[in-house]
N, C-alpha and C positions, 0 to 999 in steps of 0.2 A: 625412659624407661626403667624401671628397677631391675636389677640383675636377679633373675628368677632364682637362681642357684644358692644365692646368699642371704634371699630375704626370708628370715624364719617366719614371720608372720603369714607370708603367702604359701610357705610350704606347709605350715599347719592347718591353713584354710583348705588347701589342696587335699591334705590326708582326711581332714572332715568331711569333705565333700565325697571322697572316694567311700568312705567308710558308711556314710549315709546310703550311697548308690548300692553298695554291697549289701547292707542290711535290707533294703527295700527289695532287692533280687531275691535274697533268701527268704523273706517273707511271702513273697509272691511264689516262689517255688515252693515252699510248704503248703500254702492255701491250694496249689494245683495237684500236689502229689496228694492231698488229703481228700480230695474230691474223687479221685480215680478209683476205679473199682480194680483194674489191672494195673501191676506197676511192672516195668521193664527193670533189668539189672542194676542199671546205674541209679534209678530212683530208689530201688529195695536196697542197694548199698548205702545211699545217703540215709534212708528211714532208719536202717538196724544197726549203722555203724561198722559194717562189715565190707571189708574188700571186695569188688568185683571178682577178683581172681579166687577168692575164697567161694565165693556163691557159685563159679565155675566149677571148682574143684568139686564141692559138695554135691553137685549134680551128677558128676562122673562117678564118684564112689558111692554115693547114696547119702542119705540123712539129710540134715539141714532143712532147709525150708522148701515144703512142697511148692512145685512149680507146674505149669501147662505149656504147651507148645501149640503156637497158632501159625501152621506151615512151619517156616524155619525160626520163627520168632519165639523167644522165651520170655514168659510173663509169670509174676507172682501175684495171686489173688491178696488182695488188701486184707482181707480177714484171715488168710494163713500167716501173713507177716506179723499181723497183732497178735495171732495166737502164739506164734513162735516168740516173740517179745515177752508177752505175758507169762511163757512158761520157763523164763530164766530166773534163777535163783538169785534174789537180792542179797549182797553180802555188805557186810559193815566194814570190812578191811581185805586189801589185796592178798595178805598172808593168809586168810583163812582158806582151809582145805575145802575142796569141790566137795559136795555131799556124794556123788558118784564115784569118787577117787578111791581106790583101794591101796591102803599103805601096808606095806611089808615091815614086819618086825626086823630089826637089824642085828 
């Protein structure tokens, strides 16, 4: 029996198999999320790239993506998430000023 830790070919095959499993899981999750009308905060975080804690904070202080509560459960309508993403200003550089930022003269 070959030493698994020292066999680079076996290690590479295990990594490839793991990557295939993760890619299949991600594709399945994306299809499942894409078909849903209501998303929970974890799914919304995945779709928008925003942290769950950011979504929670925005619910407390106001602003952010509109949400609905069903009992104690928080849900985001898919169309509200899509509208939020469409409203983001595209940029060509991370150094571009935000259009809504006010610059003070020094």
